[in-house]
N, C-alpha and C positions, 0 to 999 in steps of 0.2 A: 723452681717456679715455672721455668720454660716447659718442663715435662708435663707438669700439672695443667698448664695452659693449653698445651697441645692436646692432651687427653680431653679436656673440657670442650675444645673446639671440635674434635672428632665426634664427641658425644652429641654436641648440638647438631652437627651436620647429619648424623645418623637419625636423630629425632625428626628433623625436617623431612628427610627422605621417607621415613615411616609414615609421617602425617600426610605427605603428598601421595603416597603410593595407592591408597584406596581409590582416590579420584582417578588416577591414571589408569588403574586396572579396570575400574568400572567403565570409563570412557572407551575402553577398547573391547569390552565384552558385554556390557549391559544394554538394556533397552534404552533407546533414545526417542524422545517425544518432541515433535514439532508442534508448538502451541499456536493455534490460530484464534484470534480474538473476534471471530464472527461465527454466525451459525452456518452449518453445512449448506452447500448448494450455491454459494456465491462465486464471484469471479476468482477468488483466491484459491479455492479448492483444487481446480485442475492443475494449477501451477505447483501447489504444495505436493500433490500426489506424484506428479512426474519426477520432481526433484528428490523426494523421499525414496522412491523406488530405485532410482539410480544410485543414490548415496548408500542405500542398504547393501547393494552389490559391492560397491567399492570398499566399504568399511567392514563388510562381513558381519554386520550387526542388524538387528531389526530396528527400523525407524517407523513409527506410527504417527498419524496425524490426530491430534486431539483438539477439537473445537471447544473453546472456552469463551463464549460470547458474554457480553455484559459491559455496561458503562462505556460504550463506544470503543471497546478494545482495551480499556484500562485494567479490567480484571485479569486478562491474560498477562499483561505487562507486570502487574503487581505480583502475580503468582510466581513469575520467574525471578523478579527482583528480590523476593523474600526466600527463595530456595537456595540451596548450596551452589556454589560456582564450580560445578564438576563436569559440565559439558553434557549432562544427561537431558537437559532441556534447551531447545532452540526456539527462539521467538521468531515467528514469521511477521516481520515488520512491514508496514506500508507507509506511504506518505501521510495519510490521515492519522495513523497511530503515533508516529514519531514527530511529525512537524506541526500538526494542527492541534492535537490533544493538549499539549503543554500550554497552549494559548486559551483553550476553552474550559479547562478545569482548574479552578483556583485551589482546590483541595486534593489534587492528584497525589497519590501515595507512592509514586516512583519518579525517577528522574532519568532522562536519556543518558546521563553519565553513569547510570547503573548498568549500562549495556556496552557491548563491543560489537560493532557491525563486522560481519565476516564476508558478506558479499551482497552486492546490489544486483539482484537476479535479472529482472525484466522491467522494461519500461513501456508505457503506451500513452498516447494522447487520449483525451476524451472527445467525443463527437457530439456536437450540438445538433440534435435530431428533432424532427417534428412529425406529427401524425399526417397522413396523406390528405386529411380534410382541411388542414391549414392552407389557406390560399396564398402560399408563398413558396417559391422555388429557389430563392437566394436569401442571403442574410439581409440585404437591403430591403427586399420585399417584405421579409418577416418584420423588420423594425417598423416599417410604414404601417403594416397591418396591426401590429401590437399597439402602436401609438393611437390608432383609430379606435382601439378597444381598451383604453387605459382604465384600470380598476376592475376589469372583468376577467382577466386571465391569470393563470397560475403556471409556475414551472415546477417540474418534478426533479427531485434529486434521488440518488440511490440510498442515501442515508444522511441525516443531519450531521453537520460538522465535518464534511468531506469536501474535496475539491469540487465535486458536482454541485454541492450546496453553494459554496462561496463564489464559484464562477458564475452561477446563476444570479447571485446577488450583485456581482460586479456588472453583469449584463444589464440588469435592472437599473442600476445606478448610472451606468454609462449613457443609456439611451432614455432615461426617465420614463420607464414603462409602467410603473405602479403594479408590479406583479406580486402575487402571493406565492409563498414557498410551500410546496407539498412534498414532504420527505417520505421515502419508502424504507422497508427493512432489508434492502439488499438490491443489487444490480439486476437480478433476475426478476424480482417483483416490479421494479421500475420499468424494465423492458416490456413486461406483460401488460402493465397499465398503459404504456405508450402505444403499444400495438392495438390494444382494445379501444383506445381513444378516451380512456378515463382521465388521462392527462395528455395534453396536446404537444408538449415540447419540454426539452430539458437537456442537460449535459449527461451523456451516458458513457459507460465503460465501452471500450473498443470491442472486447470479446463478446459482449451481449448485444451490441447494436450493429456490428459489422454485417452479420448475416441478414439482418432485417433491412438494412439499407441496400444491400446487394440484390435482394429479392423484391424491393419496392414496398415493403410493409411499413417502412419509415423513410423519411426524407433526410438526407445528410446535408445540412446547410453550411456548416463550417467545422473545422477540426483544430484542436489546440496544439498540434505539433508545429514546429518552426516552419516547416514546408509541407507540401502535400505528402500524404502517407501512402506507401506502396499498396496497402490493403484497400484503400478507398481513393484511388487517384483522381476520381472525378469530383471529390469534395475539396474545396479550397481551404487553406489555412486562414485563421484569423489574421495572422501576420501579413499574409498575401493581400488580404482585404483592407489592410491599413490599421489593424488593431493588434499590435504585437504584445500588448499588456495581457492578452488572453492566452499567451503561450504557456503551456503547462504539461508536464509529463507525470502521470501517476506511476508508482513503482512498487514492486514487491521484493523483499530481500530477507536475509537471515541474520540474526543477531544472537549472541550468547551473553550471559551475565559477565559483567566486568569482574576481573579477578580470576577467571577461569585459567588454569595453568597453560602457559604458552604452548607446550607440547600438544595439548588437547586442541587448542585453537588452531594450530597449524594443521593438525590431522583433519579436523572438520572443514577447514578452509580448502584444503587440497581436494577433499571429496566433493565439496560444493562446486569448485572450479571445474572438476572433471564432468560433473553432471551438466553444467551449463555449456560446456564445450562439446558435448557429445552431439554429433550431427542428427541423430534420430530424435533426441530431445529438443534440439533447436528447431527442427522442422515442425514438430507438433506445437511448440509454443508460438512460432511465427505464423502458423496456420490460424491461431486464435487472435492474431493481430498484435502480438507482443514483439518488441524488439529485445533481443537477448543482450544484456549488458555484460554481466559476469565480472564487474569491476570489484576489486578488492583493495585493501590498503587503508591507511589512516585518514586519507582525504574523504572517505565516506562519512565520517563523523562531522568533518568540516562542512560538507555539503548539506547534511541534515540541519545543522545549526543555522546555516545561512538561509535556508528555505523556511525555517521556523519563524524567522523575522518577517519574511514576506507574507506568510499566511497570517501571522499575528496582526498585521495591519488590517487585513480583511475581516478577521474575527472581531476586532475592536470596532471597526466601522459598522459592522452589521448588528452589533449589540447582542450577538449570540452568546448563550450561556449553556452550561452543561444540562440544565433543566429542559432546554429545548429539544434534547435528544429523545425525550419521552413522548413527544407528540408526532408519531409517525404512523403511516398507513399500513 
């Protein structure tokens, strides 16, 4: 009986090795795709391409960026959640996708527990900017002007259901401004509209607004970092002005499907860490206003779930629903 039991055990182990082998071989030789849940040309793309290029060299494999927009990023997440957990697909996650979407979509077909975060790549605050025609050079002056024009003004976000949207809602509620929300289909389109004066103010991505503030095409009235940011030292933080509840950092990072073999996860994590640690990569990312985090470990999921609760309160208070995402500029 002992002999037979040993033979059976060896056979079982061999079967497990054979089953796992295809995934391990593919992860070390096949094409890897980083799936981005937005259309090309947004703030995510420069980050994704820099990291993919470096990881390609480290792993000795081709990594391509595949944009799969739709349903506010949910199509990309669902696509990976329904695919094999073999490391061939990496989700480029963001604060909006991972922390806000679960609160905005009652029929979401994926769960954050379907994923394993491997790195929190970069972080950046949002900048509350205004067109030069706005007769205000400080947040206090802006609030006074907006109150004098209650019911006549609107704020721009780079997409509904994002921190840009809900921070604008929070500003509206905090100061009782009676603003209308005008969402756009990306940070680039939002910045273009703000520069042209089609929209007069809003919370904008650092990498799309920083050059415009530096050249005077937009005014930077406040920033959502805890303190002033090195890229825009002349712009005060909301916390500095007495409003720490507006402190927020958007982030981009990489996740794989939960259940991916540990050896594959370790290999991808090491390559991702090397990319974010490379001085040349860091310099390019920091030039765009990002702070390189490069954090790894199980606390990443804890952080995501904690922030999901914060954004959930704003989503609920705003009355936002998934259907609102369709009404964009």
